[in-house]
Residue, then its C-alpha position, 0 to 999 in steps of 0.5 A: m768497621t762502623p757501628d752501623a756495620d757491626g749492627q747489620n751484622g749482628r741482625r744477620r747472625r740472629d736471624p740466619r734464615r731468609r724468608t722468600a717473597g711473600g712470606a712463604k715458609p722455607s722449603g724445609d718447613a713445608e707441609p707434606s703435599g697430598d700425594g705424600r700423605a697418600r704414600r704414607a696411607r698406603g704404607r700403613r699396614p691394614r689392622l683389624r677393627p674391633g668387631e672383626a677381631i672379635a669375630l676372629v678369636a671367637a671363630i678360633l675359639l670355636f674351632v678348638l671347641m669342637f674337638f672337646d667332648w660336648y656330650g656326656a652319656k650314660a645308658t642302662t637296659g634290660a633288653e634281651t637282645l642285648g644279653g641283659v642289663v647293660s650299663g656304661t658311660g661315654g661321650g662325644s664331640a660336635w664331629d662325633t655327635l651332631e652329623v651336619i651340624p659341624l658343616f655349618l659351623m665351620l662355614a661360619i668359621v671360614v667366612t669369619v677368617g676369610a673376612a679377616i684376611l681381606r681386611l689384612s691383605g688390603s684387598d679392594w674386592k667388595p662382594a655383593i653381600p658385605p663379609a660383616a653381614a655374612v659373618c653376623v648372620l652365619g654367627i646367629l645360625a650357628s648359635v641358634l643350632i648349638l642352642v637346639r642341640i643344648i635343649s634336645p641332645p642327640g640320642p643313640g641310634g642304630a643297635l643302641s636305640e634300645l637303650a635307656f640313654e641319659s644325655t649329659l651336657r659338658l662345658p665345651i658346649f656352652l663355651a661353644l655357644a658363647a664363641a658362636l655368639g661372639i661371632a654373631y657379635g663381632g659381625w654385628r658390631e663390624m656392620g656398625e663401624e661400616g655404616t651398613s645395615f640389612a635394610a640397605i643391603g637388601k634394597r641393594l640386592e633388589s635394585p642393582a646398579p645399572p650397567a655403564r653406558r659406553g661412550r660414543 
């Protein structure tokens, strides 16, 4: 075997890959096509955004706190109809003392949890009012209702209306207010992440998109 042949064999062993015509990369190094990237994107599990996660945790916390005592009560009276001087202590949760307000709190909780479920399920449904905006508004409403009942606690009713009723606020009501504010903040932050605003939503509701024309 001649020296020239040995040199050529050595070059072949050092560079076993052969480039295709035009200097294209071998098929093993080819970049994934657009279809491949799309399939990988579809295969990823949807995740909650930070705003949605904050609102969801706050909603769950508010639901749990609704079963704790929000108020303490102390009553004394000298009314004859109640048999002289009566004294006692008691308390009540949001369900026991706030009448219809817990229904609005539950509405905020349900909408927040529903928005998180839509995100995790990867649903393409887009309501007229974005879920983030609904969560923000309901969180603000829940916060205002709880704040009103902090400033003006509920009083006794019925036969107990003659009692000198003294209400005391307990820790769970303040935690509930913080949770409601967390729902509102999470919805507001999610609106920022989506790039939506109340002004844009209002314009969209005032001027809905025209119906698509049928082809002739």
